[in-house]
All heavy atoms as a GROMACS GRO file, in nm:
protein
  451
    1MET      N    1   0.951  -5.283   2.461
    1MET     CA    2   0.857  -5.182   2.419
    1MET      C    3   0.785  -5.235   2.295
    1MET      O    4   0.849  -5.275   2.199
    1MET     CB    5   0.931  -5.053   2.384
    1MET     CG    6   0.836  -4.946   2.339
    1MET     SD    7   0.919  -4.799   2.277
    1MET     CE    8   0.984  -4.727   2.424
    2SER      N    9   0.654  -5.233   2.300
    2SER     CA   10   0.578  -5.278   2.184
    2SER      C   11   0.487  -5.167   2.135
    2SER      O   12   0.437  -5.087   2.214
    2SER     CB   13   0.495  -5.402   2.219
    2SER     OG   14   0.395  -5.367   2.310
    3ILE      N   15   0.468  -5.163   2.006
    3ILE     CA   16   0.380  -5.065   1.945
    3ILE      C   17   0.254  -5.138   1.901
    3ILE      O   18   0.261  -5.237   1.828
    3ILE     CB   19   0.447  -4.998   1.824
    3ILE    CG1   20   0.573  -4.925   1.870
    3ILE    CG2   21   0.351  -4.903   1.756
    3ILE    CD1   22   0.654  -4.868   1.758
    4GLU      N   23   0.140  -5.089   1.948
    4GLU     CA   24   0.014  -5.153   1.913
    4GLU      C   25  -0.027  -5.113   1.772
    4GLU      O   26  -0.018  -4.996   1.734
    4GLU     CB   27  -0.095  -5.114   2.012
    4GLU     CG   28  -0.071  -5.167   2.151
    4GLU     CD   29  -0.183  -5.128   2.245
    4GLU    OE1   30  -0.294  -5.104   2.196
    4GLU    OE2   31  -0.157  -5.123   2.365
    5GLU      N   32  -0.072  -5.208   1.695
    5GLU     CA   33  -0.121  -5.182   1.560
    5GLU      C   34  -0.264  -5.131   1.567
    5GLU      O   35  -0.347  -5.188   1.637
    5GLU     CB   36  -0.116  -5.310   1.476
    5GLU     CG   37   0.023  -5.359   1.447
    5GLU     CD   38   0.098  -5.266   1.354
    5GLU    OE1   39   0.036  -5.207   1.263
    5GLU    OE2   40   0.219  -5.249   1.375
    6PRO      N   41  -0.298  -5.026   1.495
    6PRO     CA   42  -0.437  -4.979   1.496
    6PRO      C   43  -0.527  -5.078   1.423
    6PRO      O   44  -0.483  -5.153   1.336
    6PRO     CB   45  -0.430  -4.846   1.422
    6PRO     CG   46  -0.306  -4.852   1.342
    6PRO     CD   47  -0.212  -4.943   1.415
    7ASP      N   48  -0.655  -5.078   1.461
    7ASP     CA   49  -0.751  -5.169   1.399
    7ASP      C   50  -0.788  -5.125   1.258
    7ASP      O   51  -0.828  -5.205   1.176
    7ASP     CB   52  -0.879  -5.177   1.483
    7ASP     CG   53  -0.853  -5.245   1.617
    7ASP    OD1   54  -0.754  -5.321   1.624
    7ASP    OD2   55  -0.930  -5.222   1.711
    8VAL      N   56  -0.776  -4.997   1.227
    8VAL     CA   57  -0.815  -4.945   1.097
    8VAL      C   58  -0.692  -4.892   1.025
    8VAL      O   59  -0.615  -4.815   1.080
    8VAL     CB   60  -0.919  -4.831   1.114
    8VAL    CG1   61  -0.958  -4.776   0.979
    8VAL    CG2   62  -1.040  -4.880   1.191
    9ARG      N   63  -0.676  -4.934   0.901
    9ARG     CA   64  -0.564  -4.884   0.821
    9ARG      C   65  -0.598  -4.745   0.767
    9ARG      O   66  -0.714  -4.709   0.756
    9ARG     CB   67  -0.538  -4.978   0.704
    9ARG     CG   68  -0.490  -5.113   0.749
    9ARG     CD   69  -0.458  -5.204   0.634
    9ARG     NE   70  -0.466  -5.137   0.505
    9ARG     CZ   71  -0.465  -5.198   0.389
    9ARG    NH1   72  -0.457  -5.328   0.386
    9ARG    NH2   73  -0.471  -5.132   0.276
   10ASP      N   74  -0.497  -4.669   0.729
   10ASP     CA   75  -0.521  -4.535   0.675
   10ASP      C   76  -0.606  -4.539   0.549
   10ASP      O   77  -0.684  -4.449   0.523
   10ASP     CB   78  -0.389  -4.465   0.646
   10ASP     CG   79  -0.325  -4.410   0.772
   10ASP    OD1   80  -0.395  -4.400   0.875
   10ASP    OD2   81  -0.206  -4.374   0.767
   11ASP      N   82  -0.592  -4.642   0.468
   11ASP     CA   83  -0.669  -4.652   0.345
   11ASP      C   84  -0.818  -4.667   0.371
   11ASP      O   85  -0.901  -4.631   0.289
   11ASP     CB   86  -0.622  -4.771   0.261
   11ASP     CG   87  -0.478  -4.753   0.213
   11ASP    OD1   88  -0.431  -4.638   0.210
   11ASP    OD2   89  -0.415  -4.855   0.180
   12ASP      N   90  -0.854  -4.721   0.487
   12ASP     CA   91  -0.993  -4.748   0.518
   12ASP      C   92  -1.058  -4.638   0.602
   12ASP      O   93  -1.177  -4.644   0.630
   12ASP     CB   94  -1.004  -4.880   0.594
   12ASP     CG   95  -0.956  -4.996   0.510
   12ASP    OD1   96  -0.968  -4.988   0.386
   12ASP    OD2   97  -0.906  -5.094   0.568
   13ARG      N   98  -0.982  -4.536   0.638
   13ARG     CA   99  -1.035  -4.429   0.722
   13ARG      C  100  -1.130  -4.340   0.643
   13ARG      O  101  -1.105  -4.308   0.528
   13ARG     CB  102  -0.921  -4.340   0.772
   13ARG     CG  103  -0.895  -4.353   0.916
   13ARG     CD  104  -0.792  -4.256   0.967
   13ARG     NE  105  -0.699  -4.212   0.865
   13ARG     CZ  106  -0.616  -4.110   0.880
   13ARG    NH1  107  -0.617  -4.042   0.990
   13ARG    NH2  108  -0.532  -4.077   0.786
   14ALA      N  109  -1.238  -4.296   0.707
   14ALA     CA  110  -1.330  -4.202   0.644
   14ALA      C  111  -1.271  -4.061   0.652
   14ALA      O  112  -1.222  -4.019   0.756
   14ALA     CB  113  -1.463  -4.205   0.714
   15VAL      N  114  -1.275  -3.991   0.540
   15VAL     CA  115  -1.221  -3.855   0.533
   15VAL      C  116  -1.334  -3.760   0.496
   15VAL      O  117  -1.404  -3.782   0.398
   15VAL     CB  118  -1.108  -3.847   0.427
   15VAL    CG1  119  -1.056  -3.705   0.417
   15VAL    CG2  120  -0.997  -3.943   0.461
   16ASP      N  121  -1.351  -3.654   0.574
   16ASP     CA  122  -1.455  -3.555   0.549
   16ASP      C  123  -1.406  -3.456   0.445
   16ASP      O  124  -1.314  -3.379   0.470
   16ASP     CB  125  -1.492  -3.484   0.678
   16ASP     CG  126  -1.602  -3.383   0.659
   16ASP    OD1  127  -1.678  -3.394   0.560
   16ASP    OD2  128  -1.614  -3.292   0.744
   17LEU      N  129  -1.465  -3.456   0.327
   17LEU     CA  130  -1.427  -3.363   0.220
   17LEU      C  131  -1.541  -3.266   0.190
   17LEU      O  132  -1.570  -3.237   0.076
   17LEU     CB  133  -1.390  -3.442   0.094
   17LEU     CG  134  -1.270  -3.535   0.106
   17LEU    CD1  135  -1.250  -3.612  -0.022
   17LEU    CD2  136  -1.145  -3.457   0.140
   18SER      N  137  -1.603  -3.216   0.294
   18SER     CA  138  -1.716  -3.125   0.276
   18SER      C  139  -1.666  -2.992   0.219
   18SER      O  140  -1.549  -2.960   0.223
   18SER     CB  141  -1.788  -3.103   0.408
   18SER     OG  142  -1.703  -3.035   0.498
   19GLU      N  143  -1.760  -2.914   0.171
   19GLU     CA  144  -1.730  -2.784   0.112
   19GLU      C  145  -1.677  -2.684   0.214
   19GLU      O  146  -1.611  -2.588   0.179
   19GLU     CB  147  -1.855  -2.727   0.044
   19GLU     CG  148  -1.902  -2.809  -0.074
   19GLU     CD  149  -1.809  -2.800  -0.193
   19GLU    OE1  150  -1.748  -2.692  -0.211
   19GLU    OE2  151  -1.797  -2.898  -0.265
   20ASP      N  152  -1.708  -2.703   0.342
   20ASP     CA  153  -1.669  -2.608   0.446
   20ASP      C  154  -1.522  -2.619   0.485
   20ASP      O  155  -1.470  -2.534   0.554
   20ASP     CB  156  -1.756  -2.628   0.570
   20ASP     CG  157  -1.902  -2.600   0.542
   20ASP    OD1  158  -1.931  -2.525   0.447
   20ASP    OD2  159  -1.986  -2.654   0.616
   21PHE      N  160  -1.457  -2.723   0.441
   21PHE     CA  161  -1.318  -2.747   0.477
   21PHE      C  162  -1.227  -2.654   0.395
   21PHE      O  163  -1.230  -2.654   0.273
   21PHE     CB  164  -1.281  -2.893   0.451
   21PHE     CG  165  -1.142  -2.929   0.492
   21PHE    CD1  166  -1.108  -2.936   0.626
   21PHE    CD2  167  -1.045  -2.954   0.397
   21PHE    CE1  168  -0.980  -2.970   0.664
   21PHE    CE2  169  -0.916  -2.987   0.434
   21PHE     CZ  170  -0.883  -2.994   0.568
   22VAL      N  171  -1.147  -2.571   0.461
   22VAL     CA  172  -1.059  -2.476   0.394
   22VAL      C  173  -0.916  -2.510   0.430
   22VAL      O  174  -0.878  -2.511   0.546
   22VAL     CB  175  -1.091  -2.331   0.437
   22VAL    CG1  176  -0.993  -2.235   0.374
   22VAL    CG2  177  -1.233  -2.295   0.402
   23VAL      N  178  -0.836  -2.540   0.328
   23VAL     CA  179  -0.695  -2.569   0.351
   23VAL      C  180  -0.617  -2.439   0.359
   23VAL      O  181  -0.544  -2.414   0.454
   23VAL     CB  182  -0.639  -2.658   0.238
   23VAL    CG1  183  -0.491  -2.680   0.257
   23VAL    CG2  184  -0.712  -2.790   0.235
   24LEU      N  185  -0.634  -2.355   0.259
   24LEU     CA  186  -0.568  -2.226   0.256
   24LEU      C  187  -0.670  -2.117   0.226
   24LEU      O  188  -0.762  -2.139   0.147
   24LEU     CB  189  -0.460  -2.222   0.147
   24LEU     CG  190  -0.342  -2.315   0.167
   24LEU    CD1  191  -0.254  -2.314   0.044
   24LEU    CD2  192  -0.262  -2.275   0.288
   25PRO      N  193  -0.656  -2.000   0.285
   25PRO     CA  194  -0.751  -1.893   0.255
   25PRO      C  195  -0.731  -1.841   0.112
   25PRO      O  196  -0.623  -1.857   0.053
   25PRO     CB  197  -0.716  -1.785   0.357
   25PRO     CG  198  -0.575  -1.811   0.394
   25PRO     CD  199  -0.556  -1.960   0.381
   26GLU      N  200  -0.834  -1.778   0.057
   26GLU     CA  201  -0.825  -1.721  -0.077
   26GLU      C  202  -0.726  -1.605  -0.080
   26GLU      O  203  -0.658  -1.583  -0.179
   26GLU     CB  204  -0.962  -1.671  -0.123
   26GLU     CG  205  -1.061  -1.782  -0.145
   26GLU     CD  206  -1.026  -1.868  -0.267
   26GLU    OE1  207  -0.975  -1.814  -0.366
   26GLU    OE2  208  -1.051  -1.989  -0.260
   27GLN      N  209  -0.720  -1.527   0.030
   27GLN     CA  210  -0.631  -1.412   0.036
   27GLN      C  211  -0.571  -1.406   0.175
   27GLN      O  212  -0.641  -1.418   0.276
   27GLN     CB  213  -0.711  -1.285   0.007
   27GLN     CG  214  -0.627  -1.161  -0.001
   27GLN     CD  215  -0.711  -1.039  -0.035
   27GLN    OE1  216  -0.824  -1.028   0.008
   27GLN    NE2  217  -0.655  -0.949  -0.112
   28THR      N  218  -0.441  -1.386   0.182
   28THR     CA  219  -0.375  -1.378   0.312
   28THR      C  220  -0.390  -1.237   0.370
   28THR      O  221  -0.420  -1.142   0.298
   28THR     CB  222  -0.226  -1.412   0.301
   28THR    OG1  223  -0.164  -1.318   0.212
   28THR    CG2  224  -0.205  -1.554   0.251
   29VAL      N  225  -0.369  -1.224   0.499
   29VAL     CA  226  -0.386  -1.095   0.566
   29VAL      C  227  -0.288  -0.992   0.512
   29VAL      O  228  -0.323  -0.875   0.494
   29VAL     CB  229  -0.366  -1.112   0.718
   29VAL    CG1  230  -0.371  -0.978   0.789
   29VAL    CG2  231  -0.471  -1.205   0.775
   30ASP      N  232  -0.166  -1.033   0.481
   30ASP     CA  233  -0.069  -0.936   0.432
   30ASP      C  234  -0.088  -0.901   0.285
   30ASP      O  235  -0.019  -0.815   0.232
   30ASP     CB  236   0.074  -0.984   0.456
   30ASP     CG  237   0.105  -1.114   0.386
   30ASP    OD1  238   0.011  -1.186   0.351
   30ASP    OD2  239   0.224  -1.144   0.367
   31ASP      N  240  -0.185  -0.963   0.218
   31ASP     CA  241  -0.214  -0.932   0.079
   31ASP      C  242  -0.339  -0.845   0.065
   31ASP      O  243  -0.400  -0.839  -0.040
   31ASP     CB  244  -0.230  -1.061  -0.002
   31ASP     CG  245  -0.223  -1.038  -0.152
   31ASP    OD1  246  -0.159  -0.940  -0.193
   31ASP    OD2  247  -0.283  -1.116  -0.226
   32THR      N  248  -0.378  -0.779   0.173
   32THR     CA  249  -0.492  -0.688   0.170
   32THR      C  250  -0.440  -0.546   0.172
   32THR      O  251  -0.321  -0.520   0.194
   32THR     CB  252  -0.582  -0.711   0.293
   32THR    OG1  253  -0.505  -0.684   0.411
   32THR    CG2  254  -0.636  -0.853   0.298
   33ASP      N  255  -0.529  -0.450   0.147
   33ASP     CA  256  -0.490  -0.309   0.153
   33ASP      C  257  -0.435  -0.274   0.291
   33ASP      O  258  -0.335  -0.204   0.304
   33ASP     CB  259  -0.608  -0.218   0.120
   33ASP     CG  260  -0.648  -0.228  -0.026
   33ASP    OD1  261  -0.566  -0.276  -0.108
   33ASP    OD2  262  -0.762  -0.188  -0.059
   34HIS      N  263  -0.501  -0.325   0.396
   34HIS     CA  264  -0.455  -0.298   0.532
   34HIS      C  265  -0.317  -0.359   0.555
   34HIS      O  266  -0.231  -0.299   0.620
   34HIS     CB  267  -0.556  -0.353   0.634
   34HIS     CG  268  -0.517  -0.329   0.775
   34HIS    ND1  269  -0.521  -0.204   0.832
   34HIS    CD2  270  -0.470  -0.413   0.870
   34HIS    CE1  271  -0.479  -0.214   0.957
   34HIS    NE2  272  -0.447  -0.340   0.983
   35GLY      N  273  -0.294  -0.476   0.500
   35GLY     CA  274  -0.164  -0.541   0.514
   35GLY      C  275  -0.051  -0.464   0.447
   35GLY      O  276   0.064  -0.470   0.491
   36TRP      N  277  -0.084  -0.389   0.342
   36TRP     CA  278   0.016  -0.308   0.272
   36TRP      C  279   0.027  -0.169   0.334
   36TRP      O  280   0.104  -0.085   0.287
   36TRP     CB  281  -0.021  -0.295   0.125
   36TRP     CG  282   0.017  -0.415   0.046
   36TRP    CD1  283  -0.059  -0.522   0.018
   36TRP    CD2  284   0.144  -0.439  -0.015
   36TRP    NE1  285   0.010  -0.613  -0.056
   36TRP    CE2  286   0.136  -0.565  -0.079
   36TRP    CE3  287   0.263  -0.369  -0.022
   36TRP    CZ2  288   0.244  -0.620  -0.147
   36TRP    CZ3  289   0.369  -0.425  -0.092
   36TRP    CH2  290   0.358  -0.549  -0.153
   37GLY      N  291  -0.052  -0.142   0.438
   37GLY     CA  292  -0.045  -0.012   0.504
   37GLY      C  293  -0.136   0.093   0.442
   37GLY      O  294  -0.122   0.212   0.472
   38GLU      N  295  -0.228   0.053   0.356
   38GLU     CA  296  -0.321   0.147   0.294
   38GLU      C  297  -0.424   0.192   0.395
   38GLU      O  298  -0.464   0.119   0.483
   38GLU     CB  299  -0.393   0.081   0.176
   38GLU     CG  300  -0.301   0.038   0.064
   38GLU     CD  301  -0.254   0.154  -0.020
   38GLU    OE1  302  -0.329   0.250  -0.037
   38GLU    OE2  303  -0.140   0.146  -0.070
   39ARG      N  304  -0.468   0.315   0.380
   39ARG     CA  305  -0.573   0.367   0.465
   39ARG      C  306  -0.707   0.352   0.395
   39ARG      O  307  -0.714   0.343   0.272
   39ARG     CB  308  -0.548   0.514   0.495
   39ARG     CG  309  -0.422   0.535   0.575
   39ARG     CD  310  -0.408   0.680   0.615
   39ARG     NE  311  -0.276   0.700   0.672
   39ARG     CZ  312  -0.192   0.793   0.634
   39ARG    NH1  313  -0.227   0.879   0.541
   39ARG    NH2  314  -0.074   0.802   0.688
   40ILE      N  315  -0.813   0.356   0.473
   40ILE     CA  316  -0.947   0.349   0.416
   40ILE      C  317  -0.973   0.475   0.334
   40ILE      O  318  -0.944   0.585   0.377
   40ILE     CB  319  -1.052   0.334   0.528
   40ILE    CG1  320  -1.032   0.203   0.601
   40ILE    CG2  321  -1.193   0.343   0.472
   40ILE    CD1  322  -1.121   0.186   0.723
   41GLY      N  323  -1.027   0.458   0.215
   41GLY     CA  324  -1.057   0.572   0.130
   41GLY      C  325  -0.956   0.588   0.017
   41GLY      O  326  -0.993   0.609  -0.097
   42GLY      N  327  -0.831   0.577   0.048
   42GLY     CA  328  -0.727   0.587  -0.054
   42GLY      C  329  -0.716   0.726  -0.113
   42GLY      O  330  -0.789   0.819  -0.077
   43ASN      N  331  -0.625   0.741  -0.208
   43ASN     CA  332  -0.605   0.869  -0.273
   43ASN      C  333  -0.594   0.852  -0.424
   43ASN      O  334  -0.524   0.928  -0.490
   43ASN     CB  335  -0.482   0.939  -0.215
   43ASN     CG  336  -0.354   0.860  -0.235
   43ASN    OD1  337  -0.359   0.745  -0.278
   43ASN    ND2  338  -0.241   0.920  -0.202
   44ASP      N  339  -0.663   0.755  -0.480
   44ASP     CA  340  -0.657   0.729  -0.624
   44ASP      C  341  -0.702   0.848  -0.705
   44ASP      O  342  -0.642   0.881  -0.808
   44ASP     CB  343  -0.738   0.605  -0.660
   44ASP     CG  344  -0.680   0.478  -0.604
   44ASP    OD1  345  -0.561   0.478  -0.564
   44ASP    OD2  346  -0.753   0.376  -0.600
   45ASP      N  347  -0.810   0.916  -0.663
   45ASP     CA  348  -0.860   1.031  -0.737
   45ASP      C  349  -0.757   1.142  -0.742
   45ASP      O  350  -0.734   1.205  -0.845
   45ASP     CB  351  -0.989   1.083  -0.674
   45ASP     CG  352  -1.102   0.984  -0.686
   45ASP    OD1  353  -1.100   0.902  -0.780
   45ASP    OD2  354  -1.193   0.987  -0.600
   46TRP      N  355  -0.691   1.167  -0.629
   46TRP     CA  356  -0.589   1.271  -0.626
   46TRP      C  357  -0.470   1.233  -0.716
   46TRP      O  358  -0.418   1.317  -0.789
   46TRP     CB  359  -0.540   1.292  -0.482
   46TRP     CG  360  -0.433   1.396  -0.472
   46TRP    CD1  361  -0.450   1.531  -0.466
   46TRP    CD2  362  -0.292   1.373  -0.470
   46TRP    NE1  363  -0.329   1.594  -0.459
   46TRP    CE2  364  -0.229   1.499  -0.463
   46TRP    CE3  365  -0.212   1.260  -0.474
   46TRP    CZ2  366  -0.091   1.514  -0.458
   46TRP    CZ3  367  -0.074   1.276  -0.470
   46TRP    CH2  368  -0.016   1.402  -0.462
   47LEU      N  369  -0.429   1.107  -0.712
   47LEU     CA  370  -0.318   1.063  -0.795
   47LEU      C  371  -0.350   1.078  -0.943
   47LEU      O  372  -0.264   1.119  -1.023
   47LEU     CB  373  -0.281   0.918  -0.763
   47LEU     CG  374  -0.215   0.894  -0.627
   47LEU    CD1  375  -0.204   0.745  -0.601
   47LEU    CD2  376  -0.079   0.959  -0.622
   48LEU      N  377  -0.472   1.046  -0.984
   48LEU     CA  378  -0.511   1.062  -1.124
   48LEU      C  379  -0.517   1.209  -1.164
   48LEU      O  380  -0.480   1.246  -1.275
   48LEU     CB  381  -0.646   0.994  -1.150
   48LEU     CG  382  -0.643   0.842  -1.144
   48LEU    CD1  383  -0.785   0.787  -1.151
   48LEU    CD2  384  -0.560   0.786  -1.257
   49ALA      N  385  -0.562   1.295  -1.074
   49ALA     CA  386  -0.570   1.438  -1.103
   49ALA      C  387  -0.432   1.503  -1.111
   49ALA      O  388  -0.412   1.600  -1.184
   49ALA     CB  389  -0.656   1.508  -0.999
   50GLU      N  390  -0.336   1.452  -1.038
   50GLU     CA  391  -0.202   1.510  -1.032
   50GLU      C  392  -0.101   1.440  -1.123
   50GLU      O  393   0.018   1.448  -1.100
   50GLU     CB  394  -0.152   1.506  -0.887
   50GLU     CG  395  -0.234   1.589  -0.791
   50GLU     CD  396  -0.226   1.737  -0.824
   50GLU    OE1  397  -0.116   1.786  -0.858
   50GLU    OE2  398  -0.331   1.803  -0.816
   51ARG      N  399  -0.151   1.374  -1.227
   51ARG     CA  400  -0.059   1.306  -1.320
   51ARG      C  401   0.030   1.409  -1.391
   51ARG      O  402  -0.015   1.518  -1.423
   51ARG     CB  403  -0.137   1.231  -1.428
   51ARG     CG  404  -0.204   1.108  -1.377
   51ARG     CD  405  -0.257   1.027  -1.490
   51ARG     NE  406  -0.358   1.104  -1.563
   51ARG     CZ  407  -0.438   1.055  -1.653
   51ARG    NH1  408  -0.430   0.928  -1.686
   51ARG    NH2  409  -0.526   1.130  -1.714
   52PRO      N  410   0.153   1.372  -1.418
   52PRO     CA  411   0.241   1.462  -1.493
   52PRO      C  412   0.188   1.483  -1.636
   52PRO      O  413   0.123   1.394  -1.692
   52PRO     CB  414   0.376   1.388  -1.496
   52PRO     CG  415   0.366   1.284  -1.391
   52PRO     CD  416   0.223   1.253  -1.373
   53PRO      N  417   0.216   1.598  -1.696
   53PRO     CA  418   0.166   1.627  -1.831
   53PRO      C  419   0.212   1.527  -1.936
   53PRO      O  420   0.141   1.499  -2.032
   53PRO     CB  421   0.219   1.765  -1.863
   53PRO     CG  422   0.273   1.820  -1.736
   53PRO     CD  423   0.292   1.707  -1.640
   54HIS      N  424   0.331   1.471  -1.919
   54HIS     CA  425   0.382   1.378  -2.020
   54HIS      C  426   0.312   1.242  -2.016
   54HIS      O  427   0.335   1.158  -2.101
   54HIS     CB  428   0.535   1.362  -2.006
   54HIS     CG  429   0.577   1.299  -1.877
   54HIS    ND1  430   0.592   1.372  -1.763
   54HIS    CD2  431   0.608   1.171  -1.845
   54HIS    CE1  432   0.633   1.292  -1.665
   54HIS    NE2  433   0.641   1.169  -1.712
   55TRP      N  434   0.224   1.218  -1.919
   55TRP     CA  435   0.146   1.094  -1.914
   55TRP      C  436   0.025   1.101  -2.006
   55TRP      O  437  -0.044   1.003  -2.025
   55TRP     CB  438   0.101   1.065  -1.772
   55TRP     CG  439   0.208   1.006  -1.687
   55TRP    CD1  440   0.342   1.007  -1.708
   55TRP    CD2  441   0.187   0.934  -1.566
   55TRP    NE1  442   0.406   0.943  -1.608
   55TRP    CE2  443   0.314   0.896  -1.518
   55TRP    CE3  444   0.076   0.900  -1.492
   55TRP    CZ2  445   0.332   0.827  -1.401
   55TRP    CZ3  446   0.094   0.831  -1.376
   55TRP    CH2  447   0.220   0.794  -1.332
   56GLY      N  448  -0.008   1.217  -2.057
   56GLY     CA  449  -0.117   1.231  -2.153
   56GLY      C  450  -0.247   1.259  -2.103
   56GLY      O  451  -0.326   1.245  -2.032
   0.00000   0.00000   0.00000
């Protein structure tokens, strides 16, 4: 069994480093509001209105 040597070494290979290449996304799906089970609209206003008196 023989292994053929490639004509081009890894050091000589052209690598595309364009701006469109994405290794990892900026935000994962589970790190979104939907991923945490949040509904559209939220209830932040209600939570702020219903704060306990000792919160000031």
